[in-house]
C-alpha positions as CSV (number, residue, x, y, z in Angstrom):
1,M,99.4,39.5,61.0
2,V,99.5,40.8,64.6
3,K,103.3,40.2,64.6
4,A,103.5,42.3,61.4
5,A,101.5,45.3,63.0
6,K,103.7,45.0,66.1
7,A,106.6,45.1,64.1
8,A,105.5,48.1,62.0
9,K,104.4,49.9,65.2
10,T,108.0,49.3,66.8
11,A,109.8,50.6,63.6
12,K,107.8,53.6,63.5
13,A,108.5,54.4,67.2
14,A,112.2,53.6,66.5
15,K,112.2,56.1,63.4
16,A,110.4,58.7,65.5
17,A,112.9,58.3,68.3
18,K,115.9,58.4,65.8
19,A,114.5,61.5,64.1
20,A,113.9,63.4,67.4
21,E,117.6,62.4,68.6
22,A,118.9,63.8,65.2
23,A,116.8,67.0,65.4
24,E,118.1,67.4,69.0
25,T,121.7,67.3,67.8
26,T,121.4,69.4,64.9
27,G,119.3,72.0,66.4
28,A,116.5,71.4,63.7
29,A,112.9,72.7,64.4
30,Q,110.7,70.5,66.3
31,P,106.9,69.9,65.5
32,A,104.3,72.5,66.9
33,D,103.2,70.0,69.7
34,A,106.9,69.6,70.8
35,A,106.6,73.2,72.3
36,R,104.4,71.9,74.9
37,P,106.9,70.8,77.4
38,R,108.7,73.9,77.3
39,K,105.4,75.8,77.9
40,A,104.9,73.4,80.9
41,A,108.4,73.9,82.2
42,A,107.9,77.7,82.1
43,A,105.0,77.1,84.2
44,R,107.0,75.3,87.1
45,P,107.8,77.1,90.1
46,E,110.7,79.5,90.2
47,S,113.7,77.7,91.6
48,R,115.5,79.4,94.6
49,L,118.4,80.3,92.6
50,A,116.4,82.0,89.8
51,L,114.4,83.8,92.7
52,V,117.4,85.1,94.2
53,R,119.1,86.2,90.9
54,R,115.8,88.1,89.8
55,A,115.3,89.7,93.0
56,R,118.9,91.0,93.1
57,R,118.6,92.0,89.6
58,I,115.4,94.0,90.4
59,N,117.4,95.6,93.2
60,R,119.9,96.7,90.8
61,E,117.4,98.3,88.5
62,L,116.0,100.0,91.5
63,A,119.4,101.4,92.3
64,E,119.9,102.9,89.0
65,M,116.5,104.3,88.9
66,Y,116.6,105.9,92.3
67,P,120.0,106.5,93.2
68,Y,118.9,109.3,95.3
69,A,116.7,107.0,97.5
70,H,116.5,108.3,101.1
71,P,114.2,108.2,104.2
72,E,111.6,110.5,103.5
73,L,111.0,111.8,107.1
74,D,112.7,115.1,108.0
75,F,114.9,114.6,111.0
76,E,118.2,115.7,112.6
77,N,118.9,113.2,115.3
78,P,117.8,109.8,116.4
79,F,115.1,111.1,118.6
80,Q,113.5,113.2,116.1
81,L,113.4,110.1,113.7
82,L,111.9,107.9,116.2
83,V,109.2,110.5,116.9
84,A,108.6,111.1,113.3
85,T,108.4,107.3,112.4
86,V,105.9,106.8,115.2
87,L,103.5,109.7,114.1
88,S,103.9,108.6,110.2
89,A,101.6,105.5,111.1
90,Q,98.4,105.7,109.0
91,T,99.4,109.0,107.3
92,T,102.0,110.4,104.8
93,D,105.5,111.3,105.5
94,L,104.7,114.7,103.9
95,R,101.9,115.4,106.7
96,V,104.3,114.3,109.3
97,N,107.3,116.8,108.1
98,Q,104.6,119.4,107.9
99,T,103.8,118.7,111.5
100,T,107.2,118.0,113.1
101,P,108.9,121.4,113.0
102,A,106.5,123.0,115.6
103,L,106.7,119.9,117.6
104,F,110.3,119.6,117.9
105,A,110.6,123.4,118.4
106,A,108.4,122.7,121.6
107,Y,110.1,119.6,122.8
108,P,113.3,119.3,121.5
109,T,114.4,116.5,123.8
110,P,113.0,113.2,125.5
111,E,112.8,114.9,128.8
112,D,111.2,117.9,127.2
113,M,108.5,115.9,125.7
114,A,108.1,113.4,128.7
115,A,106.9,116.7,130.7
116,A,104.5,117.9,128.1
117,D,100.9,118.6,128.9
118,P,99.1,115.8,127.1
119,E,96.7,118.2,125.5
120,A,99.1,120.5,124.1
121,L,101.0,117.6,122.8
122,E,97.8,116.2,121.3
123,Q,97.1,119.8,119.4
124,L,100.5,119.8,117.9
125,I,100.5,116.3,116.2
126,R,96.7,116.5,115.5
127,P,97.4,116.9,111.7
128,T,98.9,113.4,111.9
129,G,95.8,111.6,112.8
130,F,95.1,109.3,115.8
131,F,96.6,112.0,117.8
132,R,95.6,110.7,121.2
133,A,96.9,107.2,120.8
134,K,100.1,108.8,119.2
135,A,100.2,111.4,122.0
136,K,100.3,108.6,124.7
137,S,103.1,106.7,122.9
138,L,105.2,109.7,122.5
139,L,104.8,110.5,126.2
140,G,105.5,106.7,127.1
141,L,108.5,106.3,124.8
142,S,110.0,109.9,126.1
143,A,109.7,109.0,129.7
144,A,111.2,105.6,129.0
145,L,114.2,107.3,127.3
146,R,114.6,109.7,130.0
147,D,114.2,107.0,132.8
148,R,115.9,103.9,131.3
149,F,118.4,105.1,128.8
150,D,119.5,108.4,130.2
151,G,117.8,110.6,127.4
152,E,119.3,108.8,124.5
153,V,117.6,106.7,121.9
154,P,119.3,102.9,122.1
155,G,121.1,101.7,119.2
156,R,119.8,97.9,119.5
157,L,116.4,96.6,118.2
158,E,115.9,94.5,121.3
159,D,116.0,97.8,123.4
160,L,113.9,100.0,120.9
161,V,111.1,97.4,120.6
162,T,110.5,97.8,124.4
163,L,109.6,101.5,123.9
164,P,105.8,102.3,123.8
165,G,104.5,102.5,120.2
166,V,107.7,101.1,118.8
167,G,107.6,97.7,116.9
168,R,110.1,96.2,114.5
169,K,109.4,98.3,111.6
170,T,109.9,101.8,113.5
171,A,112.9,100.2,115.1
172,N,114.6,99.2,111.7
173,V,113.9,102.6,110.4
174,V,115.8,104.1,113.4
175,L,118.5,101.7,113.4
176,G,119.2,101.8,109.6
177,N,118.9,105.5,109.3
178,A,120.2,107.0,112.6
179,F,122.8,104.2,113.4
180,G,123.9,102.6,110.3
181,V,122.7,99.2,111.4
182,P,121.1,97.4,108.5
183,G,117.4,96.6,108.5
184,L,114.4,96.0,106.5
185,T,111.3,98.3,106.8
186,V,108.2,96.3,105.9
187,D,105.7,99.1,105.4
188,T,102.4,98.7,103.4
189,H,104.4,99.7,100.2
190,F,107.4,97.2,100.8
191,G,104.8,94.4,101.5
192,R,102.7,94.9,98.5
193,L,105.7,95.1,96.0
194,V,107.5,92.0,97.4
195,R,104.4,90.1,97.0
196,R,103.6,91.4,93.4
197,W,107.1,90.3,92.6
198,K,106.7,86.9,94.1
199,W,109.6,87.1,96.4
200,T,107.1,86.0,99.2
201,S,103.6,85.1,99.7
202,Q,103.7,86.0,103.4
203,E,101.3,88.5,105.0
204,D,102.7,89.1,108.5
205,P,105.4,91.7,108.5
206,E,108.0,89.8,110.4
207,K,107.7,86.7,108.2
208,V,108.0,88.8,105.2
209,E,111.1,90.6,106.9
210,A,112.8,87.1,107.6
211,E,112.0,85.8,103.7
212,I,113.1,89.0,102.0
213,A,116.1,89.3,104.4
214,A,117.3,85.7,103.2
215,L,117.4,86.9,99.5
216,F,119.9,89.7,100.0
217,P,123.3,90.5,101.5
218,K,122.8,92.3,105.1
219,S,124.6,95.3,103.8
220,E,121.8,95.9,101.2
221,W,118.8,95.8,103.5
222,T,118.4,99.4,104.4
223,M,118.8,100.9,100.8
224,L,116.7,98.0,99.5
225,S,113.9,99.2,101.8
226,H,114.3,102.8,100.5
227,R,114.1,101.8,96.8
228,I,111.1,99.6,97.2
229,I,109.2,102.2,99.2
230,F,110.3,104.9,96.7
231,H,109.0,102.6,93.7
232,G,105.8,101.8,95.6
233,R,105.1,105.5,96.2
234,R,105.9,106.8,92.4
235,V,105.2,104.0,90.0
236,C,103.9,100.7,91.4
237,H,100.8,101.8,93.1
238,A,98.3,100.0,95.0
239,R,95.2,100.7,92.7
240,K,96.8,101.5,89.4
241,P,100.3,100.4,88.9
242,A,102.1,102.4,86.1
243,C,103.3,99.2,84.4
244,G,104.0,100.8,81.2
245,A,106.5,103.3,82.7
246,C,108.0,100.8,84.9
247,P,112.0,99.9,84.3
248,I,111.5,96.6,86.0
249,A,108.4,95.6,84.0
250,P,110.0,92.6,82.1
251,L,111.4,91.0,85.5
252,C,107.9,91.5,87.1
253,P,105.4,88.6,87.2
254,S,102.5,90.9,87.7
255,Y,102.9,93.0,84.8
256,G,99.7,93.9,83.5
257,E,97.9,94.6,86.6
258,G,98.0,98.3,85.8
259,E,98.2,100.5,82.8
260,T,100.6,99.3,80.2
261,D,100.2,102.0,77.7
262,P,103.4,104.0,78.2
263,D,101.9,107.3,77.7
264,K,99.0,106.7,79.8
265,A,101.3,105.2,82.5
266,K,103.5,108.2,82.5
267,K,100.5,110.2,83.8
268,L,100.3,108.1,86.7
269,L,103.8,108.8,88.1
270,K,104.1,110.7,91.4
271,Y,106.6,113.1,93.2
272,E,109.6,114.0,91.4
273,L,109.0,111.5,88.4
274,G,105.5,113.2,87.9
275,G,106.8,116.6,88.2
276,Q,105.5,117.2,91.7
277,P,107.0,118.2,95.0
278,G,108.5,115.5,97.1
279,Q,107.5,114.6,100.6
280,R,110.4,116.1,102.4
281,L,110.6,120.0,103.4
282,R,114.2,119.6,103.7
283,P,115.2,116.9,101.0
284,P,118.8,115.7,100.6
285,T,120.9,117.7,98.2
286,D,121.0,115.0,95.5
287,Y,117.4,114.8,95.3
288,P,116.2,115.7,91.8
289,G,112.7,117.0,92.7
290,R,111.4,120.0,94.5
291,A,111.2,120.2,98.2
292,A,107.3,119.9,99.8
293,V,105.7,123.1,101.2
294,P,105.0,123.7,105.0
295,L,101.4,123.0,106.4
296,G,98.9,125.5,105.1
297,A,101.0,126.8,102.1
298,T,100.3,126.1,98.6
299,A,102.5,125.3,95.6
300,S,102.0,126.1,91.9
301,L,103.2,123.2,89.8
302,E,102.7,125.3,86.8
303,A,105.2,127.8,87.6
304,A,107.7,125.1,88.5
305,A,110.6,124.6,86.3
306,P,110.4,121.2,84.4
307,L,112.3,118.2,86.0
308,E,114.7,115.9,84.2
309,A,113.5,113.0,86.3
310,S,110.8,111.9,83.6
311,A,113.9,111.8,81.1
312,S,115.7,109.6,83.2
313,L,112.9,107.3,83.8
314,G,112.4,106.9,80.0
315,S,116.3,106.1,79.6
316,A,115.9,103.6,82.5
317,L,113.0,102.0,81.1
318,G,114.7,101.5,77.7
319,S,117.7,100.2,79.2
320,A,115.7,97.4,81.4
321,V,113.4,96.4,78.6
322,G,116.4,95.9,76.1
323,S,118.3,94.0,78.7
324,A,115.5,91.7,79.8
325,A,116.2,88.7,77.7
326,S,117.1,86.5,80.6
327,V,115.8,86.9,84.0
328,E,118.2,84.3,85.4
329,A,121.4,86.1,84.2
330,A,124.2,85.3,86.4
331,E,125.1,87.9,89.2
């Protein structure tokens, strides 16, 4: 009887195996519990190849959404960009842009700023916050430019980071936008988004920079930074992301952290996407929004002409959702 039971069990197993093989060959439907391995497979860590493909696809989607992405600091030369970037710490680019016209009128060159009265300099940059520490950095870097670099901003990272108040982030901003040398700008927006997208789990800016740099060609680094920062300021906010109005939602592993209702999400959009002025007083000619206003001035949003950016966003969102069938689509 034991032998008969074993034989029956063996026959049953063989029959099940044969049925599974036949179903796999013909594409027949599997039992409900056969979906479990697929579910487990979906939970596996993303492969390196899949990560690279997803990251680059997100970059392409952002490029379509923000073809006008640019540095949001007003500047006319490397020195102005360097100063503006130092001032942008712990404040908005808008506040810096509202402050620098008077600053550069008073001190147009490193030599002029190095000779500035500290108290007068502090008063000019006071609106940007932390003005005493920033004034000390500006005086120090201006003197260093005058004494060590003949009054010129150097075009090498290793030289820039020797200037007072200048770290890798500031150096990469200057190199990428004043000298055309590719670099990643790892600010708070950049770091927040690349972690939300699971491109990295690192918190240290230099480690974040290294890991993200490895995902993209060097030629993409500067524009990638602009696109990510644009998206972080306009859509993927820190506290309440506008998930329901985000074209890359199908590619985002953190979708749902914010508002998913499309109508409610659209109300969270900022700057040109929300029908509001941008951060620059002198934006590029291809910028689809309105310029910001000088310090102390007021702007009437009601009197402004409607922007077409929201329509563009809706089109981009529809395109992204419609083409989201496979995150691992080939490059």
